[in-house]
C-alpha positions as CSV (number, residue, x, y, z in Angstrom):
1,M,-209.0,-201.6,-1.3
2,R,-208.0,-202.0,-4.4
3,V,-204.6,-202.6,-5.2
4,I,-202.6,-203.5,-8.6
5,G,-199.6,-206.2,-8.0
6,Y,-196.3,-205.3,-9.9
7,L,-193.7,-208.1,-10.5
8,R,-190.4,-207.2,-12.0
9,V,-187.1,-208.5,-12.8
10,S,-183.6,-208.0,-14.8
11,T,-182.6,-210.7,-17.5
12,E,-180.0,-211.3,-14.7
13,E,-182.0,-211.9,-12.0
14,Q,-185.1,-214.2,-13.4
15,A,-183.7,-217.8,-12.6
16,V,-182.6,-216.8,-8.6
17,D,-185.0,-217.8,-6.4
18,G,-186.9,-215.4,-3.8
19,V,-186.4,-212.7,-7.0
20,S,-188.3,-214.6,-9.7
21,L,-191.4,-213.9,-11.1
22,A,-193.1,-217.1,-9.7
23,A,-191.8,-216.1,-5.9
24,Q,-192.9,-212.6,-6.1
25,R,-196.1,-213.3,-7.2
26,Q,-196.8,-215.9,-4.7
27,K,-195.8,-213.4,-2.3
28,V,-197.9,-210.4,-3.7
29,T,-200.6,-212.9,-3.8
30,A,-200.7,-214.0,0.0
31,Y,-200.0,-210.6,0.9
32,A,-203.2,-209.3,-0.5
33,A,-205.3,-212.1,0.9
34,L,-203.9,-211.7,4.3
35,Y,-204.5,-208.3,4.7
36,E,-207.7,-208.2,2.7
37,L,-207.1,-206.3,-0.3
38,E,-208.6,-207.1,-3.5
39,L,-205.7,-208.0,-6.3
40,V,-207.4,-206.3,-9.2
41,E,-204.5,-207.2,-11.7
42,I,-200.8,-208.4,-11.3
43,I,-198.6,-207.0,-13.8
44,E,-195.1,-208.3,-14.8
45,D,-191.8,-206.1,-16.3
46,A,-189.8,-209.5,-17.7
47,G,-186.1,-208.5,-18.4
48,E,-186.5,-204.9,-17.4
49,S,-184.1,-202.8,-15.6
50,G,-184.7,-201.5,-11.9
51,K,-182.8,-198.0,-13.1
52,S,-185.3,-196.2,-15.0
53,L,-189.4,-195.7,-14.4
54,V,-189.7,-196.5,-18.1
55,R,-190.7,-199.9,-18.2
56,P,-194.0,-200.9,-20.3
57,G,-195.9,-203.0,-17.1
58,L,-195.0,-200.2,-14.4
59,T,-196.3,-197.5,-17.1
60,R,-199.4,-199.2,-17.7
61,A,-199.9,-200.4,-13.4
62,L,-199.2,-196.4,-12.5
63,G,-201.7,-195.5,-15.6
64,L,-204.2,-197.9,-13.9
65,I,-203.9,-196.3,-10.6
66,R,-204.0,-192.3,-11.7
67,A,-207.1,-193.8,-13.8
68,G,-209.0,-194.5,-10.9
69,K,-209.2,-198.4,-11.7
70,A,-207.2,-199.3,-7.6
71,D,-206.4,-197.6,-4.7
72,G,-202.7,-198.8,-4.4
73,L,-199.9,-201.1,-6.1
74,L,-198.3,-204.0,-4.2
75,I,-195.2,-205.0,-4.5
76,A,-192.9,-207.9,-3.4
77,K,-189.2,-206.0,-2.2
78,L,-188.9,-201.9,-2.7
79,D,-186.1,-202.5,-5.0
80,R,-188.5,-204.2,-7.6
81,L,-190.0,-201.1,-7.8
82,S,-187.0,-198.6,-8.2
83,R,-183.8,-198.7,-7.2
84,S,-182.9,-194.6,-8.0
85,V,-183.6,-192.0,-5.1
86,A,-184.6,-189.9,-7.6
87,D,-187.1,-191.9,-9.2
88,W,-188.4,-192.8,-5.7
89,N,-189.2,-189.0,-5.0
90,T,-190.9,-189.1,-7.8
91,L,-193.1,-191.4,-7.1
92,I,-194.0,-190.3,-3.5
93,D,-194.3,-187.3,-4.7
94,G,-196.7,-188.4,-7.8
95,Y,-198.5,-191.4,-6.2
96,F,-197.7,-192.3,-2.7
97,G,-197.2,-189.5,-0.7
98,E,-200.0,-188.1,1.8
99,R,-201.2,-185.3,-0.8
100,A,-201.1,-188.4,-3.9
101,E,-203.3,-190.3,-1.9
102,K,-202.5,-193.4,-3.2
103,S,-201.2,-196.5,-1.2
104,L,-197.9,-198.5,-1.5
105,F,-197.4,-202.0,0.2
106,S,-194.2,-203.5,0.3
107,V,-194.1,-207.2,1.4
108,A,-190.4,-208.0,2.4
109,D,-190.1,-204.1,3.7
110,S,-193.2,-204.1,5.8
111,I,-194.6,-201.3,4.6
112,D,-198.1,-199.9,4.5
113,T,-198.5,-196.4,3.3
114,R,-202.0,-196.2,4.9
115,T,-200.5,-195.5,7.9
116,A,-197.7,-192.9,9.1
117,A,-195.6,-195.4,10.4
118,G,-195.4,-197.1,7.4
119,R,-194.9,-193.3,5.4
120,L,-192.2,-193.1,8.5
121,V,-190.6,-196.1,7.4
122,L,-190.4,-195.4,3.5
123,N,-189.4,-191.7,3.7
124,V,-186.0,-193.1,6.4
125,L,-185.5,-195.6,3.9
126,M,-185.0,-193.2,0.8
127,S,-183.1,-190.9,3.3
128,V,-180.7,-193.7,3.9
129,A,-180.5,-194.9,0.6
130,Q,-179.7,-191.0,-0.4
131,W,-177.1,-191.6,2.5
132,E,-175.2,-194.2,0.9
133,R,-175.5,-193.2,-2.6
134,E,-174.0,-189.8,-1.5
135,T,-170.8,-191.4,1.0
136,I,-170.3,-194.0,-2.0
137,G,-169.7,-191.2,-4.9
138,E,-167.7,-189.2,-1.7
139,R,-165.7,-192.0,-1.2
140,T,-164.7,-192.9,-5.0
141,S,-164.0,-188.9,-5.7
142,A,-161.4,-189.3,-3.0
143,A,-160.2,-192.8,-4.3
144,L,-159.7,-191.5,-7.8
145,Q,-158.1,-188.4,-6.7
146,Y,-155.7,-189.7,-4.8
147,K,-154.9,-192.4,-7.8
148,R,-154.5,-189.0,-9.8
149,S,-152.3,-187.3,-7.5
150,C,-150.0,-190.6,-7.6
151,G,-149.6,-190.1,-11.6
152,E,-151.9,-193.2,-11.8
153,L,-154.1,-194.0,-14.9
154,V,-157.8,-193.1,-14.3
155,G,-160.0,-193.8,-17.4
156,A,-158.8,-192.8,-20.7
157,V,-155.1,-191.3,-21.1
158,P,-155.5,-187.7,-21.2
159,F,-153.8,-185.9,-23.9
160,G,-150.4,-184.6,-23.4
161,Y,-149.6,-188.6,-21.4
162,D,-149.1,-192.4,-22.2
163,L,-149.2,-195.2,-20.7
164,G,-146.2,-196.1,-18.6
165,P,-144.5,-199.5,-18.3
166,G,-146.6,-201.8,-16.3
167,G,-149.8,-200.1,-17.8
168,V,-150.3,-198.7,-14.6
169,K,-148.6,-194.9,-14.2
170,L,-148.9,-191.9,-17.0
171,V,-145.5,-190.5,-18.5
172,E,-145.3,-187.4,-20.1
173,N,-145.8,-187.7,-23.9
174,H,-143.2,-185.0,-25.5
175,A,-144.7,-184.2,-28.5
176,E,-148.4,-183.7,-27.0
177,Q,-147.0,-181.7,-24.0
178,R,-145.7,-178.8,-26.7
179,V,-149.3,-179.1,-28.6
180,L,-150.7,-178.9,-24.7
181,A,-148.8,-175.8,-24.0
182,M,-149.7,-173.9,-27.5
183,I,-153.0,-174.3,-26.3
184,K,-153.3,-172.9,-23.0
185,D,-151.0,-170.1,-24.4
186,L,-153.9,-169.4,-27.5
187,R,-156.3,-169.3,-24.8
188,R,-154.1,-167.0,-22.5
189,G,-154.3,-164.5,-25.7
190,G,-158.2,-164.2,-25.8
191,M,-158.4,-167.4,-28.4
192,S,-162.1,-168.8,-28.7
193,L,-162.3,-172.8,-28.4
194,R,-163.5,-172.7,-31.7
195,R,-160.6,-170.8,-33.0
196,I,-157.8,-172.7,-31.8
197,A,-159.9,-176.3,-32.8
198,A,-159.5,-174.7,-36.2
199,E,-155.8,-174.0,-35.8
200,L,-154.3,-177.2,-34.4
201,S,-157.1,-178.9,-37.5
202,S,-154.9,-176.4,-40.0
203,R,-151.7,-177.1,-38.9
204,N,-152.8,-181.1,-39.0
205,V,-151.6,-182.2,-35.6
206,P,-153.1,-185.2,-34.4
207,T,-155.4,-185.7,-31.7
208,K,-155.3,-188.1,-29.1
209,E,-157.3,-190.8,-31.2
210,G,-154.7,-189.7,-34.3
211,K,-157.6,-188.0,-35.8
212,R,-157.1,-184.4,-37.8
213,N,-159.9,-183.1,-37.1
214,W,-160.0,-181.0,-33.4
215,T,-163.5,-179.9,-32.3
216,H,-164.1,-177.0,-29.7
217,S,-165.5,-179.6,-27.2
218,T,-162.3,-181.6,-27.1
219,I,-160.4,-178.0,-26.6
220,Q,-162.4,-177.4,-23.5
221,R,-162.0,-181.0,-22.0
222,I,-158.2,-180.7,-22.1
223,L,-158.2,-177.2,-20.6
224,N,-160.7,-179.0,-17.6
225,R,-158.8,-181.9,-16.9
226,K,-156.7,-181.4,-14.0
227,A,-152.8,-181.3,-13.6
228,V,-151.4,-185.2,-13.7
229,A,-148.4,-186.0,-11.2
230,V,-146.1,-188.0,-13.2
């Protein structure tokens, strides 16, 4: 079987042992020789993030596979290809699933998608990655909600508040609170977001950043923001 070897390091990883391009090349070459895979070419992406599939080397490698120049892709480890579950779904659907009929080999993860077991392991790993991502998201959301409920700052200081002594708790900005009440009253009265923005701009009311030009999107963000406990 003809395969393309694909190597990747981000800028921060280039000198790390076991992740460097030289280390990956050695693993990929040894694996191909051991399993009698014809290594058509080894393509590198140096200094490229794994957050996106839009990379010069990967684009070329997938293009060669799509054009029939190779039957599969050989990598040192799954995260060299991508760390994104969504991107992995794209790769599996378009290249390495049963329907696409192309193969993926990962040295460190012992994956060979020519076999049912290899495909199963890949799908399980992707499911676990999805679960971990969603779990982290839920924990982060819960933690942020708790901080908000305690009146602690989360992100930028919201309109209507200032950062209190110590730089943790929020305290009400009385002038902005009056503007906030006016915004809510105008909206309850049926005024559009753009009209509210125009009204505040005409009255020369400053935004949180001190500007005098309000936009409908700023009004929308203020109205959508949950109440802050102080």
